Steps between C-alpha positions, in 0.01 A plus 500: 500500500773378722872559437569128469258485208696770318843331523609316185597131542852584392666844561702432180583872449687514823722204409647643180478780252195678372364291224369648185389358165851505343656384822275241678607334830523130546287337769385145591216509238688652215575870422320791643441786251386829648261748329514860613166665393552867442383694807364161618196523264378242241250530229255212453680401183833497700360286774377248252844509336656415840255214552566366159873521546476316833303224340715465179855586626484422876326259729181704537591662839547879536632666818401854605799664681524754778620755244181450292668301221409167354715184487444217249618165638616182322657684201784307326781607272310347219172699561672827615546649152126453418404648833715812441358546158141465609540743792691757293207495255263563792709801621627321802869436391803609687577874471881494560788252431761652727417306812314794647146501653228402245259699709629771733183625678238349724175674569166418654268304271252776587702772323248717315201348684537636854516868465871528592662825586768458229491358149649165607485340159637806323791524737564131446504531122743787522738320736485190269595725205795642693610162632519331168775741396712451821765229442630296781180470717494175689216263399322523834488884513155614608330837533178467720239769437233530763198711491197309365386293787581133566863600449759220524689673780670196629702444190874564538552771239817692413323835448163589651254759372206587723222747460474741783243744365347612174776497231772459764719206580776400741798290371683249711809266468470136609688398814555171668257611773237693287507815306702830535281780375709768326280769383167613349438587133227637286357192315614647170866480604487154656593292206812719423608477863458121501700476173783694665498260789499197270794635295703545821403152621590334170834667515571368843529133393287388799210264466247674727479860615501376863858380440632855417737659738386787719729733303357385165144542612573854638652601175211373293253688725688827502515496120133500480466861602494592127193286446243691706568342842372634824686365790217513750393140519197400717631283782247231427589487136159610407178313468312715251328350199393172656133449441275329744278319250244242570578192295131423469410837340818614346534513105733187496477126583817358664566121482793291603652182372540233771874476594563731208436227251262503198408234242432568140133438557496769777654762263263415224196547742648824623523630139142397441380677813693807381310475178168492682605813700622671193837576657825480310753593776551198719731602781758254649512561878800459739264303722550231235170544325325740268266806507220539253362862459126499521335794340186615327181305460677158516609576857161341594664169404758532766352233731458258224851561382639435849301173529629389154855574588466321832367190317800513267735472804573858590465638850246791502411526881721742696469272805594178324752307710 
């Protein structure tokens, strides 16, 4: 799928703040309310709740963002309270009210499916737990965890975690020109090290890690020596843990939403296909689409599922223009 098909019609998140359910953002077609699925994963019931919320409280259009979140469009001040209540009941409500990031980590939608060298999902959960207790984090703070294949490596993150071998990861700080890799850690110490970096960043008052002064960055890195760091960083930043999986035979079905936009009918059909495949972890993808795990006897329905989703309006062919 070409890059142009993955760009949302309006890059609204770049024009203003990071919207949430409690703090939606005004646009030309009403308010945008953003949903932050925990770890980027929805159950079938939650996906249906999103579709229902878009139909009842919005204009029926749902965007998939480059950070694997969902945006409901056409919300109004009159419909917003009902939307918040419905999504809270579905387990998709805001998790903090201090202006900090509703979701701190971004991982591959293949986490747990691609035989990664580190426990990507486990590390993400631990970092989220640490982060929720750190006051003062800017709303766009992002920790990118790579190591499960199809990693969203082009995302501009504040802190990078990348697998470089079995249970070993390298950490990096975001820079204007890329990433400055600062040390390697045993995977069991990664979350604590990231929490230390996040605390230092929150205290700085800056909006992004790339805005920190050289002295501030150096002080943060040196303080990590107590968290199991090894300051022998591979010059390449490490590439371990990236699987070379064939999409045709892998235990998952990736699909994309044209221009990152879904309708209620598309989401309802996606939930029905997930029913047929007996999968209850629908992964939101940074490619502005979804990944459905395909396991067990029902994996034989993979081709039929792809055809049904294509008929519903999703892009299922990797070479689609």
